[in-house]
C-alpha positions in Angstrom: 3.2 22.3 -2.7 4.2 20.0 -5.5 1.6 18.0 -7.4 3.9 15.1 -8.3 2.3 11.7 -8.4 4.2 8.5 -7.3 3.2 5.0 -8.2 3.6 2.3 -5.6 3.2 -1.3 -6.7 0.7 -3.2 -4.5 -0.4 -6.9 -4.5 -4.1 -7.7 -3.5 -4.1 -10.1 -0.7 -6.8 -12.7 0.1 -5.7 -13.6 3.8 -6.2 -11.0 6.4 -5.6 -11.0 10.2 -2.8 -10.8 12.6 -1.0 -14.1 11.5 -1.0 -13.2 7.8 0.1 -9.6 8.6 3.0 -10.9 10.6 4.0 -13.3 7.7 3.9 -10.3 5.2 6.1 -8.2 7.5 8.7 -11.1 7.8 8.7 -11.2 4.0 9.4 -7.4 3.7 5.9 -6.3 2.9 3.5 -3.8 4.6 -0.1 -4.9 5.1 -2.5 -2.2 4.2 -6.2 -1.6 3.6 -7.6 1.0 1.0 -11.2 2.3 1.8 -13.3 5.2 1.1 -15.4 6.6 -1.6 -18.2 4.3 -0.7 -16.3 1.2 -2.1 -15.7 -2.0 -0.4 -12.3 -2.2 1.4 -9.5 -3.7 -0.5 -6.6 -5.5 1.4 -3.3 -5.0 -0.1 0.5 -5.5 0.6 3.2 -2.9 -0.3 7.0 -3.4 -0.6 8.6 -2.0 2.6 11.7 -0.8 0.8 9.5 1.0 -1.8 7.5 2.8 0.8 10.5 3.8 3.0 12.2 5.3 0.0 9.2 7.5 -0.8 8.7 8.6 2.7 12.5 9.5 3.1 12.5 11.2 -0.2 10.2 14.0 1.3 6.8 15.3 0.3 5.1 11.9 1.0 1.2 12.4 1.0 -1.4 10.0 2.1 -3.7 10.6 -0.8 -3.8 7.4 -3.0 -5.1 6.6 -6.2 -5.6 2.9 -7.0 -5.6 0.7 -10.2 -7.8 -2.2 -8.8 -7.0 -4.1 -12.0 -3.6 -5.0 -10.6 -0.4 -4.9 -12.8 
């Protein structure tokens, strides 16, 4: 199995809930939450196009490394 690492740009989001998630989807973003490793959950938004490209390219894994500093 390949050990390639891909980077997906994510935006931190302040608003959570059904209404804000629907608004993100209308704007071409995927609402998501990063949690685990005994850290507080982080609400983010990912580009639908970027995620779709990675999934259809094959070998898409669910293990994620984060850069909480943004950028």
